[in-house]
N, C-alpha and C positions, 0 to 999 in steps of 0.2 A: 537555392542560393545560400551561401554561408553568411552568417552575421557575426559580429564581433563576439557575441556570447559563445558561439561555437568554436572559437579559436582558443587554443590552449597554449600557455606559455611554459617554457622549460628552460633550464640552464643550457647555455650554448656549450657544445662539445666540439672537439676537432672533427668529428664525423659530419658536422653541419657545414663545414667550410665551403664546399662546392656550391651548395644552394645559397648560402649567405653571400658569397662573393658575387654570384650571378645577380642577386637582389641589389647589392651595392652598385654594381656596374649599371644596372637599369634605373638607378635612382639619381636624378640630377641633384647636384649639391653635395654628394658624398665623394670626397677626394680620396683616391686610392694611391698609395705610394709603395716603394719597395718593401717597407716593413709590414705591409698588409698582405704579404704573400702567406701561403699556408704555414711555413715555418714560423714566421713572425706572429701570426694569430695563435698558433698552438702554444708558443712561448708565453704570450700574453694571458691566455686562458689558464695555463699552469700556474702562473704568478698570481692570478686573481680568480681562484676557483669560486664558482657559484655566483658571480657578480654580473656576468653577461648573459643575455637571454635571446631566445628565438621564439617566434610565434608561429604556430602551425595550424593550418586549415586542413585538418586530416593529415595527409602525408607531406604536404608542401609547406615550405617556409614562406610566410607572407610578411614577416617582420623580423627585425634583428637589431640589437644594440650591443655595443661593447662598453664595458664599465670596469673600472679598476680604482686602486688607490695606492698612495705612496706611504701610508701610515698616518698621514695628517689630513690630506685633502683627497676627495674623490674626483674622478674624471669620467665623463661620458663622451662617447664618440661614435660615429658611424650609425646613428639611428636611421633606419629606413623601414618604410612600410610600403608594400606593394600598392601600386596606384589604384587597383580595384577595391582595396580595403581601407583607403584613407577616408577620414571624416567620420569614423565610427568609434574613435577613442582608443584605438589600438596603440598608437604611439605613446599616449599618456599612460596606458597600462604597462607598457614596457618600461617606461621611465620610472613609474611608481615601484615596480619590482626592483629596479636598480637602487633607488633611494632607500627602500626598506632594507635591502641587503647591506648597503653602505652604513646605514644607521646601526644595524646589528653588529657591524664591525667597529663601531665607535667613531665613525667619521661624521663630522658635524658640518662640513662645507664641501660643496661640489662645484666643479668648473666644467665648462664645455667650450668648444670652439665652433664657430659658424663662419663660413665665408661671408665677407662683408656684403657681397652682391646677392646673397641668397635670401631674398625678402620673404619667401614662403617659410623658410626655417625660422628666421628671426621673429616673424609674426607668431608662429606656433609656440616657440619658447616663451615669448612674452605672455601669450594667452594662458599658458599653464603655470605662470607665476615666477618665471626666471627674470632676472634683471640684466639688462644690457649695460656693459661697462665701457666707458670711454677714457678711463684713466690708465689703461695698460697698453703696451705694445708687445706683440708676440715676436720673439726672435728665435730663429732655429739655425741649426748647423748639423750637417751630415758629418759623420766621423771618418768616412772613407770616401775617396773620390769616386769609387764604383757605385756608391749609393746616391750620388748627385743626379738630379734630373736635368735634362736639357734646359727647361724653363727656369731653373735656378741660377743659370749663369748670366 
């Protein structure tokens, strides 16, 4: 059996996409949208090199996180850990890698989004020191009708 100590973290690359997408799809609470397709993730990784990470148990991806910044603020999204590896600190390790990389880029504040009904994620983030805010409302808009999802109507 593999332990968290045996799991190695590495910068995410476009070659990781198929495994990472499968992990995201198997992880309740990770919302995937049109921009999360291969082309969108490759564009994100090119724009934010060395900030997103995968965790590998030998050859398999067992954890992943997207991370980037706009020059002022950092953003973390799509953190997922395979169910068999949860509870061993792997999610925290992935986030620490992101925060270290953002700090090295001069970023001082980081945001993330969690679905309101995802109690497990909210509990995790609070446990590792993140503060839940109730003073903001998220607003979104797709730029083309083709990118709208049926549930957005």
